[in-house]
N, C-alpha and C positions, 0 to 999 in steps of 0.2 A: 199214450205217449206224452200228452200234456201234463199228466199228473207226475210222470217220471221227471220231466224237465223242471217242474216246480219243486219237486222234492230235491233234485240236484242243486237248484239255486239256493234253497234253504240251507242245505248242508254247506255250500260254498260260503254263504254269508256268515254262518256260524264259525267256519274256519278263519275267515277274514277278521272277524271280531276277536278271535283268540290270538291272531297274529299281529294285532296292532302294537306298535312299540310303546315303551314307557316314556312319559313326558319329562322325567327328571333330567336327562342329558340335555334336552332342548332348553330347559330353564337355565342350566349352567352356561350353555353357549350364549344365551341372550345376555346374561350378566357380564361375560367376558367382552361381548360386543359393545355394551354400554361403557365399560372402562376404556376400551380402545377409542371410543368416540370422544370421551373427555380428553384423552391424551392428544388426539389429532386436532381437536379444537384449540388447545393451548399452542401447539406447534403452528397452527394456521395463523393465530393472532401474532405470534412472534415473526412469522414470515411477512405478514402484511406490514408490520412496523418497519422491517428491513426494506421492503419495497418502497414505502413512503420516503424513507431516508434516501434510498438510491435514486428515486425519481427527482427528489429535490436537488441532489448533487448533479444529476444529469441535466436538469433544467438550467442550473447555474452554469454548468459547463457549456451547454448549448448557447446560452446567452453570451457567455464570454467568447465562444467561437464565432457567433454572429458579429459581435463587436470587432473581433480580429479580422473576420472576412471583410467587413466594411472598411476597416483601416487598410487591409491589403488591397482591396479594390481601388480605394482612393490613392494609395501609393503607386499602384500600377498605372492608374489613369494619369497621375502626375508624370511618371516616367515615360509613359507612352506619348503624352503631350510634348514633353521635351524632345523625345526622339522624332516625333512627326514634325515638330517645328524645325529641328536641326536638319532633317532630311529635306524639308521644303527650302530651307535656307541654302543647303548645299546645292540643290538643283538650280536654284536661282543664281547662286554664285558661279556654278560651273557652266551655266548656259552662256554661250557667246564668248568664250575665252579661248578661242583658237590660237591666238598669238600670246603665249605665256611670257614673252619678254617685254611687254609694255610696262610702263612705269606704274600704272594702277595696280598691277598684280604684285608689285614688290614693295608697296607702301602699306603702313599700318598706323592709323591715327588713334590717339587716346580716346576713350569714351567721351562723347560730347564735342569733339573737335572734328568729326567726320565732315560736316557741312562746310566748316571753315577751310579744310584742306581741299575739298572739291571745288569751292568757289575760288580759292587762290590759284589753282593750277588749271581748272577748266578742261578744255579739250586737249591741253598738253599732256594730260594723264594717259591718253591713248597712244602717245608716241613711245616707241620702244627705247630701251637703254642698250645701245649697240654702237659699234664703230662705223658701220656703214648703213646707208639707207637715205631716202629722200627726206625723211622726217624722223629725227632721233635725238636722244639725249647723249651727249658725249662727256658732260661733266665739267665743272669749273670750281676750283677751290676758293674758299672765302679769303679775302685780302684784308690786311689791317687798315687799308685806306677806304674800305667800304663805309658808307655813311651809317651812323647809328640810328636805331629805331626811335620813334617818338617816345616821349616820357610817358610812363604808365602803361606801356605796351610790352608784350613779350614776343619773342621770335616764335614763329610757327614750328621751327625745327625742334624746339624744346618739347613739343607735344606730338611729334611724329617720328616714327622709325622709318628711315628712308635710306637708299643707297647713297654713297658719297657723290655720285654724279649730280644729285639734286641738292647738295648741302648749301651752295651759295644762293640758289633760288629761294629755298625755304628760310635761310637766315635773313633775307631782305623782305619777308612777309611778316607784318605786325599783326598780332591778335589782340583785340580789345573787346570789352563788354559791350561797347556801343560806339558808333561813329560820331564823334564830337567835333569833326573838322580838324583833326590833328594834321600838322604839316608833315608832308612826306617828301623825301629826297627823290632824286631821279632814279627810276627803276624800282622804287619801293611800292608795296601794296599793303592796304589795311583791310582785314577781314574780321567779321564778328562770328561768334559761335553759331548763330542761326543762319549763316550763309550769305551775308551781305558783303559786297566787295567795293572798294574805292581805290583807284590807281593814282599814282603820282601825277598823271596828266589830266586828271579830272574825270576819267571814265568810271561810271558807277553801274553796278549790276546788283539788283535786289535778290534775284534768284539765279543760280547757275550751277551746273554740274550736279543736277538732281540724281541722275542715274549713278554717277560715281559715288556720291554721298550715300545713296541707298546701298550700294555694294559694300562700302566701308562699314556702314552700320550693321549690315548683315554679318560681316566677318567678325566684328566685335561681339555681336549677339551669339554667334557660334562659339566663341571662346567662353562667354559667360555660361552658355548651356553646358559646355564640356566641364566647366568648373563645378556647376551645380549637379551634374549627373551622378557623381559618386555618392553624394548625400542622399539623392533620391533612391539609388540602388540600395544603400544601407537601410533606408526606411522600408523599402520593399522586403529586404531580407529580415528585418526586425519584425515586420508585420507577419511574414510567412512563418517565422519561428513562433510567434505568439499564437498564430492559427494552429500550427502543428501541436503546440502544447495544449491548447484548448481542446483540439480534437482528441489528443491522447487522454485528457481527463474525461472527455465525454465517452470515449470507448471504455475506459475503466468503469465509469459509472454505469454504462450499458451492460458490461459484463456482470457487475455487482447486481444490477437490476434483473438480469437474466437468471443469475444464481438464486436471487430471492424469489423470482417467479417460479423457478424450478422447485424450490423448497415449498412454496405455496401450493403448486400443483401436486407435489407429493403428499403434502398434508391434506389437501382436498381429496386426493385419491384415497388416502387412508381413512379420512372421515367418511367418504362415500362408502368405502368397503365396510367400515364399522356399522354405518347406518343400514347398509344392505344386509349385513349379517344379523343385526338386531331385528330388522324387519322380517328377514327370512325365519329367524327363530320364533318370533311372535306369530308369523303366518303359519309356520309348521305346527305350533301349539294349537292355534285356532283350527287349522285344517284337521289335525288329529282329533280334536274334540268334535268337530263337525262330522268327520268320517265315522267316529264311534256312534254318534247319535243317528246318522243316516243309516248305518248298517243295522242298528237295532230297529229303526223304523221299518227298513226294508225287510228285515227278518220277520217282524210281526206280520207285515203284509204278505210275505211269501207263505207263512204258515196258514193264514186265512185263505189265500189263493189255493193252497194245497187241498184244504178241506173242500172248497167249492169245486176244484177240478176233479177230485175223486168222485163227487156226486154226479157231475156232468159225464164222466167216463162211464159210470155205471148205466146212466140213461142212454148214452150213445151205443153201448154194446147191445142193449135191448132193442133199439131201433134198427141196428145193422142186421140183426138176426131176422127181422121181418122184411128186408128189401130184396128184389129180384136180382139176377146176374146181369151185368152190363158190358160184357166182353164183345159181343157182336156189334152193338151200337158204336163202340169206340173204333172198331176196325173199319166200319163203313165211313165214319167221319174222316178217318185218316186217308182213305182212298180218294174221297172227293177233294180234300185239300191238295193232294199231289196233282190231280188233274187240273185244278184251277191255277196252280203255280206254273205248270207247263204252258198253259194258254197265255198267261200274263207275260212270260218271257218271250214267246213268239211275237206278240203284238209290239213289245218294246223294241225288238230287233228290227222289225219292219219299219217302224217310225224313225229309227236312227239311220237306216239305209236311205230313206227318202230325204232326210235332212242333209246328208252328205252329198247326194246327187244335186239337190238345189243349190248348195254352196259352190260346188264345182262349176255348175253352169253359169252362175253369176260371176264367178272369178274369170272364167274364159271370156265372157262378154266385156268385162272391164279391161282385160289385157288387150283385146282387139281394139277397143276405142282408144286406149292410151297409145298403142302403136301407131294408129292413124294420126292422132294429134301430134305426136312427136315427129312423124315424117313431114307433116305440113310445116311444123316449126323449123325443122332443119332446112327445108327449102327456102323459107323466108329469111332465115339467118344467113344462108349462103348469098342471097341477093344483097342483103345489107352489108355483108363483109366485102363484097366486090365494090360497092359504092364507097365504103370507108377507105379501101386501098387506093381508089382513084383520087379521093379527096386528100389523102396523105401525100400522094405524088405531087399534086398541085401545090400543096402547102410547102413541100420541100423546095420546089422551084421558086416559090415566092420568097422563101427564106434566103436562098442563094442570091437572088436579085437584091434583096434588102441588105445583105452582108456586103455586097459589092458597092452599094450606094453609100454605106457608112464607113467604108474602109479608111477614108481620109480624115475623118472627124477627130481621132485621138490627138493629132498634132495641133489642130486648131484649138481643141479644148485645153491642151497643155499650155499654149501661149496665153489663152484667156485666164487660166488659173494663176500663172505667174504674174500677170498684170493685176489681178484681183488681190494677190498676196501683198504686192507692193502698196496698193491702195489701202489694204487692211492695216499694214504697219503705220502708214501715215495717220489713218483714223484713230489707231490705238494711242499714238502720242497725243493727238488732239484731245482724245477722251481723258487721258491722264491729267492733262492741264485743266480741263473742265471740271474733273472731279476734285482737284485741289481747290479750285476757286469755289466750287459748290460747298466743300467742307468748311472753308473760311466763312462763307456767307451764312451757312447754317449755324456756326458757332456764334456769329454776331446776332443772328435772329434769336437763338436761345437766350443770349444775355439780355436782349431787349424784352423778351417775353417774361423772363424772371423778374426784371425790374417792374414791368407792368403788373405782374401778379402780386408783387410785394406792395405796390402802391394801392392796388385794389383791396388787398387785405387790410391795409392801414385805414383806408376810407370806410370799409365795412365796420371795422372796430370802432371808429369814431362815431359813425351813425348809430351803432348799437348802444354805445355809452350815452349818447345824447338822448335817445329814446328812453333808456332806463332812468336817467335823471329826471326827464319830464314826467314819467309815470310815477316816480317816487314823490315828486313835488305835488302832483295831483292827488295822490293818496294821502299825503300829509295834510293838504288843505281840507279834504273830505273828513279826515280824522279830527281836525281842529273844530270844524263846524259841528260834527256829531258830539264832541266833548262839551262844547258850549251849550248844545241843546240838552244833554243829559244833566249838566250842572244846573241849568235853569229849572228843569223839571223836578229834580230830586232835592236841591238845596236852595232854590229860589235866589240864586246869585250867580254872577259870572265866575269863571274859574280863577281870575287873579285874586279875588277877595275871599275865596273859599278857605284858605288856611287861617286867615284872621277870624273868620266867622266860627270855625270849628274849634279854634283854640290850640293849634299846634304850630310849631315854628316851621317856616318854609324851608329851613335847612335840612329837616328830616324827610322831606319829600324826595323820593327816588324817581328815576326815569320811568315814565309810563310804559314805554315799550319793553323794558327789562322786566317790570312787574307783570305785564300781560304775558310775556314769554314764559316766566317762571310759573304763573298760574296755569297756562296751557300745558306746560310740561307735566306738572303734578296731576292735572286732570287726565292727561293721556296715560301716565303711569298707572293711575288707579283703574282706568278702564282696561288697560292691558292686563293687569293682574286678574281681573274677572272674578266670578264667584268662587267660593271655596269648593274644591272637588273632594267629596267624601270617599271616593273609590280610587284615589290617587295611588295608594300603595299597591292595590291589585293591578292597576294599569301599569305601574312601574315594573312589577314582576313579569307581566306579559310582554312588555317592551324589551326587558332584559333577555327573556327567552327567545323572542324574535331576533334580537341582535345576535345572540349566540348562534342561532341557526343561520342567520345571514353571513356571519363570519365563517362558519364551516362551509357554506356554499361558495363563499368568495374564495376560500382556500382551494376547494375542489376545482372551481373555474380557473384559478390561476395555474394550478397543475395541468389542467386540460389545455389551457392556452400555451403553456410551455411545451407540452408534448406536441401540440399542433404546430407550433413554430419549428420544433425540431423536425417534424415530418415534412413540413413545407420546405425547410432547408435541404433535407435529403432529396426530396422530389426535384427541387430546383437544380441541385448538383447533377443528379442523374439526367434531368432534362437537358441541361447544358451539354453534358457529354454526348448524349444521343444526338442532339441537334447538330453539334459540331461534326460528329462522325458522318451523319447523313449529308450535311452541307459539303464536307470535303468529297464524299463519294459523288454527289450530284455535280459538283463543280468540275471534278475530273472528267466525267462523262460529257458534260456540257462543253468543255474546252475541246475535246477530241471531235465531237460531232460537229461543232461550229467550223473547225478547220476543214473537215470533210465536206460540209455543205458548200462552203465558200471557196474551196480549192486554195486555201491559204488564210491569212489573217489570224487573229487571236481574239479570245473573249474569256471573261471570267466573272464570277459572282462576288459581290462585296457585301459585308455586313456594315451598316452605317448607323449613325445617330446615337450609338451606345456601345460601350465595351462589353455589356452583358448580352450574350446571344439571345436570351429570352425576350429582351426588350428592343433589340436592334431591328432596323429595317433592312430590306434587301434591295440592292441596286445591281442591275445587269449592265456590265460594261462590255462593249463590243468594238472591234476594230476590223472592218472588212478590208480586203486587200486594196492598197492605194489610198486609204483614208486614215484619219487620226482616231485615237481611242476616244470614245464618247459613250454617253449613257444611251439606253435603248430608245428613249423618247426622241433623241436627236437623229435617228436613222430614218431612212425612207420606208414606205409601206412594205415593199418587197423584202427589204433587209430585216425589218421587224418581224415579218412572217417567218422567214427562214430561221432567225434567232429564236423565236418562240418555239418552232418545231424542234430545234436542237435541244432546248430546255425540256420540252415535253418528253422527248425520247430519252433524255438523260434521266428524268424521273422514273420512266418505265424500266430503264436498265437497272436503276438502284432498287426499286420496289416494283417488280412486275405485277401486272393485273391480267385477268383472263381476257378482257375486252377493252379496246381503245377505239373511241369514235372521234374522228376528225372531220369537222364540218367546214367545208369551203376554205381550207387552209391554203389551197393553191390559187385562189382567186386573184390575189395581187401579184402573182409570179408570172414571169415570161416563160417561153418554152424551154430555154436552157435551164432555168432554175427549177422548172417542173420536172425535167429529166433528173436533176440532182436530187430533188425530193423523192422521186420514185426509186432511184438507186438506193438512197438511204433507207427507204421503206422496205425494199427487198432485203437489205442487210439486217434490218431489225427483225424481219420475219424469220430469217435464219438463226439469229442469236437468241430470240425469246420464243416462248410458247403463246404469245398474245395474239388474239384474233383482231385484226385491224379493219374497221368499217369506215370507208371513206365516202363522204357525201361530196359530190363534185359534178360540174358541168364541163370539165375540160376533157377534150378528146384524147390528149396524150395520157392523162392520168387514167382514164377509163380503159385505154388500150393496154395498160400495164397491170390491170387487175386480174385476179384469178377467176372471179365470178362477178357478173353484173346483175343488179336488180333495178328495175325501172317500171314506169307506168306508161302505157301507150294507149292511143285511142284508135281502135280498128274502125269503128263506126262513129259517126257524129253523136256525141253525148254518151258514149259507152266507153268506159275506161277499163283497162285490164292490166294486172300485174304480170310483168315479163321478167324472166331470169335467163341469163346466158352463161353457160359454163365455158369460158374461154380456154381453160386448160384442157377440157375434154375435146373441144373443137380442134385445137392444135394437135392433139393425139390422133384424131380421125384423119386430119389432113396429112400427117406424117405417115399413117398407115396406108392411105391411098397412093 
């Protein structure tokens, strides 16, 4: 059999050697692949050049867009500042204007004359212009017999737009740059633009009508803002148009870049395909050659094996003829193997039955022990539940008693609040006066400090100049002594007679300092030149090559920086959009949950300190029922806790999580607010799939939970974890 197998293998190898393909088509395929490789390489170089040009265009467009975005942000900030200032001024102007018929609401002073008008009329501005009333303006026309104003003064009516009822009063008010004691007729008044007043009867007021002047200034500022707003809006529109144009150029450059990258990818693909085809052709040629050599080698080995196998076959045939018959031995071995297999199966079955019986017995024992422990636990829980019910009844009675005791407190608190409000208004006025005095004193202090600083600088400059002159004089004296010494040592004569001794005119002698400076300069230049560098040309070539490499790297870095800036801008835009969307969602949930927790009131979130959402801070503004709108830090501890709970649940409604752990959030809350918190928690359990884990020592909170986990000490020094399924207990009680 072995000789037949070897003979068949030899015949198969001879057939395989004859069936090997010709190598000529593979060589032609490799040549075609090399030509395609060269064509793809040229297309790839052209695509890379187009990509570099597109990247440069996109970088320039991105930079232009960044500049446009900065200009747009600045214009928007300016417009927002004008709008916010106008809104604040409108609120300030509209506050406290219940009686719209008063004279103050119908006057308008020219810019710079607000304080003069307020000082001239004073409290009379609060009087209404009407035909009836205990205190009113009925009007009086100017008469030709009215005394003229002092020389050098103008009438206040020339700078004020006012109803005709105030014409005569304003015509007799003189406006001057300063009070120089001008003579005033009876009924006349003299005011300055900074708000000083002097009446004909000698009454003088340095400051008066500050509130009215402030209102008039705000009204003029509102008009100025209204006049400046169209220009700010136009600037915003111009910046937005520039940004849109830059964004369009950037998109076009991006499309061009994408097309170039697509061409580059196509060229790379064709290049890889050509390389792969060339490699496959070369590999196929190598494989064909290798297969041919291997088949020939295996064929020679098969022929040698065939001769050896034929010899062994002849030898085996001779040995087989001499061996006895083995059929009986094989039958006995088969019978013994069957008996052994049956015995092994019986033993395995018995072992499996014993293991099942042991596991069933252990399971029954564990169930009996668990049933006993659960029965003891339910008995203990029933006793604890009865105690808690009694404690809750006592607490309800105490709460009813406390409610009866504090029933009369709201009226007394309202009276106290009214008294404190009046006291607060008085203190506010006093604080305004003190602030004005403080600002004037600070201005005087700054002026004095500036003068003192200038005097100190002048003194320091003088001291420095004096020290410099003394040092120069000392150096000159040392130089003169040294010169005398050198002249005596070298020429044996003092310096004054040195020209005469050496035979040259004293007029040719130049200044020693300039000669020494020139000598030192020449020596320094000679030392700076240094020795001759024989390899300077080679070093120059190396430096030029290094410079070329550095320039190429610098260009690559510039392109990378531009791409990075574009990516950062894109990320910032997407981050702003996502942040604003998340902020609006959280703010909406927070407003609703706050109103639910407090049974009224309102709250919202604000971005502060910057118009950019990525750089802005977050302020929580809350207004519980009966209170003013204030920041979170100004609320009480319980109000802060409820507000924080509303914000946390708002975040979970916006982006739910599988688990929420609240640690002692009900600690600063009273029982009523704990009930509100538990009601909101029940609503959140129904709205979300979040598991809420509450860490608490409050009995009301624990009574509202589905399951309790705690640690108890049954014996002294022995702690045990206890869990109570309140939902299961309620179901058992309902079943009974």
